[in-house]
C-alpha positions in Angstrom: 44.5 -13.8 3.4 42.5 -11.2 5.3 40.6 -10.2 2.2 37.6 -12.5 2.8 36.9 -11.3 6.4 37.1 -7.7 5.2 34.7 -8.5 2.3 32.2 -10.1 4.7 32.6 -7.1 7.1 32.0 -4.7 4.3 29.1 -6.7 3.0 27.5 -6.9 6.4 27.9 -3.1 6.8 26.4 -2.5 3.4 23.6 -4.9 4.2 22.8 -3.0 7.5 22.9 0.3 5.6 20.6 -1.1 2.9 18.1 -2.4 5.6 18.2 0.9 7.3 17.5 2.7 4.0 14.6 0.3 3.3 13.2 0.9 6.8 13.5 4.6 6.4 11.9 4.5 3.0 9.0 2.4 4.1 8.5 4.5 7.2 8.3 7.6 5.0 5.8 6.0 2.7 3.7 4.9 5.7 3.7 8.4 7.1 2.7 9.8 3.7 -0.2 7.4 3.5 -1.3 8.2 7.0 -1.0 11.9 6.3 -3.3 11.5 3.2 -5.7 9.5 5.2 -5.9 12.1 8.0 -6.2 14.9 5.4 -9.1 13.0 3.8 -10.9 12.5 7.1 -10.4 16.1 8.2 -11.8 17.3 4.9 -14.7 14.9 5.1 -15.5 15.8 8.7 -15.5 19.6 7.9 -17.8 19.0 4.9 -20.0 16.7 6.9 -20.4 19.2 9.7 -21.2 22.1 7.4 -23.7 20.0 5.4 -25.3 18.6 8.6 -25.8 22.2 9.9 -27.5 23.3 6.6 -29.6 20.1 6.5 -30.7 20.5 10.1 -31.7 24.1 9.5 -33.7 23.0 6.4 -35.4 20.2 8.3 -36.3 22.4 11.3 -37.8 25.0 8.9 -40.1 22.4 7.3 -43.7 23.5 7.7 -45.4 20.0 7.6 -44.4 16.3 7.8 -44.6 15.9 4.0 -42.0 18.7 3.5 -39.9 17.2 6.2 -39.9 13.7 4.6 -39.3 15.2 1.1 -36.3 17.1 2.4 -35.0 14.0 4.2 -35.3 11.9 1.0 -33.6 14.6 -1.1 -30.6 14.7 1.3 -30.1 10.9 1.2 -28.8 10.7 -2.4 -26.0 13.3 -2.0 -25.0 11.7 1.2 -24.7 8.3 -0.5 -22.7 9.8 -3.3 -20.3 11.4 -0.9 -19.9 8.1 1.0 -19.1 6.5 -2.4 -16.5 9.2 -3.2 -15.0 8.8 0.2 -14.7 5.1 -0.2 -13.0 5.4 -3.6 -10.6 8.1 -2.3 -9.7 5.9 0.7 -9.2 2.9 -1.6 -7.0 5.0 -3.8 -4.8 6.1 -0.9 -4.5 2.5 0.3 -3.6 1.3 -3.2 -1.1 4.1 -3.8 0.6 3.5 -0.5 0.8 -0.2 -1.1 2.3 0.4 -4.6 4.9 2.8 -3.1 5.7 0.2 -0.4 6.2 -2.5 -3.1 8.3 -0.2 -5.3 10.6 0.9 -2.4 11.0 -2.7 -1.2 11.7 -4.1 -4.6 14.3 -1.4 -5.3 16.2 -2.0 -2.0 16.0 -5.8 -2.3 17.3 -5.8 -5.8 20.2 -3.7 -4.8 20.9 -6.0 -1.8 20.7 -9.0 -4.0 23.1 -7.4 -6.5 25.6 -6.8 -3.7 25.3 -10.3 -2.2 25.8 -11.9 -5.7 28.8 -9.7 -6.3 30.3 -10.7 -2.9 29.7 -14.4 -3.5 31.3 -14.1 -6.9 34.3 -12.3 -5.4 34.7 -14.8 -2.5 34.3 -17.8 -4.8 37.3 -16.5 -6.9 39.4 -16.6 -3.7 37.9 -19.8 -2.3 40.3 -22.6 -1.5 40.5 -25.6 -3.9 37.7 -28.2 -3.3 35.1 -25.7 -2.1 33.5 -25.4 -5.5 30.5 -27.5 -4.4 29.9 -25.4 -1.3 30.0 -22.2 -3.4 27.7 -23.8 -5.9 25.3 -24.9 -3.1 25.3 -21.4 -1.7 24.6 -19.8 -5.1 21.8 -22.3 -5.6 20.3 -21.4 -2.3 20.6 -17.7 -3.1 18.9 -18.3 -6.5 16.1 -20.2 -4.8 15.6 -17.5 -2.2 15.4 -14.9 -5.1 12.9 -17.1 -6.9 10.8 -17.4 -3.7 10.9 -13.6 -3.2 9.8 -13.1 -6.8 6.9 -15.5 -6.3 6.0 -13.7 -3.0 6.1 -10.3 -4.8 3.8 -11.6 -7.6 1.4 -13.0 -5.0 1.4 -9.8 -3.0 0.7 -7.7 -6.1 -2.2 -10.1 -7.1 -3.6 -9.8 -3.6 -3.4 -6.0 -3.8 -5.1 -6.0 -7.2 -7.8 -8.3 -5.8 -8.4 -6.0 -2.8 -8.7 -3.0 -5.1 -11.1 -4.9 -7.3 -13.2 -6.0 -4.3 -13.3 -2.4 -3.0 -14.4 -1.1 -6.4 -17.0 -3.8 -6.7 -18.4 -3.0 -3.3 -18.5 0.7 -4.1 -20.3 0.0 -7.4 -22.8 -2.2 -5.6 -23.4 0.6 -3.1 -23.8 3.0 -6.0 -26.4 0.8 -7.7 -28.3 0.3 -4.5 -28.3 4.0 -3.8 -29.5 4.8 -7.3 -32.2 2.2 -6.9 -33.4 3.7 -3.6 -33.4 7.1 -5.3 -35.7 5.9 -8.1 -38.1 4.4 -5.6 
């Protein structure tokens, strides 16, 4: 007689543990993404500082305006290429972190769904006579929620792919524009 409340108590405890595991996993993934982003920015800032110092020395050493403008034009192309590389690396970090988020969430949600379905099946075995329609209604609601989650996951993946494609298209347009400016 007390089996059903114990089952719900155990299921609630397992659900909280699963949510905590998901939160911990997502937090770790977020910190890893931020760490990569900070690393990229520190590396880019160091390189930029060194290159700016060298470029400034070269420009200050120019003997006439023609040499000054030639040096300025020569430095524009490498700067554009570095900006493109930075953008691609940044997009890669964002895309990778998003994929890790999705992977961790899908894993935890699948495990939680498995536990809930198992609990519902166990409780339905011990349900009093006449409650079959309520159990069927609950199972139907659970299946609808799972279908909604699957649709949401597909939409989120499509949005992430679209974002990545847009970033790549923007980087490619910038590359084309930079190459066109170089030729002129």
